N, C-alpha and C positions, 0 to 999 in steps of 0.2 A: 504494500500500500504506500503510495506516494501522495503526500498531502501538502499543498502550498499553505504555509502559515504566514504569508506576507513577507517577512524578512528572511525566512529560511524554508527549506523543504524538510518535512518530517517523514521519515520512513520507519515503519514498524514491520519487522520481519520475524514472524513466528512460525515459519515453516520448518520442516526438517532441513538441516544443513546439507547442501550439495554444492560443490565447487563451481560447476558450470552454471547453475541457476543463480548463484550469488554473484558471479562475474557478470552475467546477463543483467541482473538488477543494477549493479554499479553503472553499467553502460546506459541503462535506461534513466537512471537518476542524473547522470552527467548531462545527458541530452535534455532532460527536463530543466536543469539549471541553465543551460544555454538558451533554450526557447523562452524561459520565463525571466531571464536576466537575474537569477538568484545565485548568490555566491557563498551561502552557508547551508550546510546539510547536517541534520541531526538524525543519526541512524540508531534505532533501538532494536538490538538483537538479543536482549536479555531473555526473551521467551523462545528463542530459536532452539530447537532440539538437535542433538548430535554434537559431535566433537570435531574440531578442526585439527588435522594432523600438523606436525612441525613443517613439513614440506609445503603443505597447502597454505600455511601462514606466510611462508616466503612468497609463494605465488600470488596470494591475495595482496600482499604489500607491494610487490613489483607491479602487478596489473593495476592495482588501485592508484598508484603513483602515475602510471601512464594515462589512465582514464581521467583522473581529477586534477593533475598538475595544471595550474593556471586557470582552472575552472571554478573550484570551490574549496572552502575550508570545511573539513569533514570531522565531526565529533561523533564518536561511537560509544554507546552505552552497552556494555557486555557483562556477563556474569563475572563477578570479582574472582571467583575461584579458577576461572579459565584464562585470566589475563596474564600474559608473560611478556608483553610489549614487543615480541619479535616482528609481527606483521607491521606494527607501528614504526619500528626502527627501520625496517626495510623500505617502507614507503617514504618516510622522512628523508632517508639517505638518497632517495631518488627524486626528491623535490616536491613531495606531497605535503600539504598542510593538513595533517591528520593527528588526532590523539584518541586514545581509547581509555575509557573510564568505567568504573564499576558502579557508578551512580549517575542517574539522569540529571540531577541538579548540577553536579560538577561539570557534566558535559555541556549543559546550557550556559553555565557561567563562563567556561572556556570559549564558547562560541559568541559570548556576549549577547545572548538573546533572553527574552523574558518568557 
């Protein structure tokens, strides 16, 4: 679900995790950012089921940087126990403006949205 909240796009992803479907969603969100001239994205994947493997985290970080670099600042709310910052580090090292948080309020604060 992609929802325009005015100053940002809100994405809630509660489906079972799948690498291909998640990358397809990232592409769809980036295109929505371009079309709607929005440069902030809040992604809530706290309800997503399944686990992301170490190598998939690398791929998500690298692909996410390619997709969102120069397009949007992306804040991700994820389950605290699953966060290891690997995907974030890979993305940031490739020019993405992205952070992963275990709390939705922290994510919103980083994005500077209300």
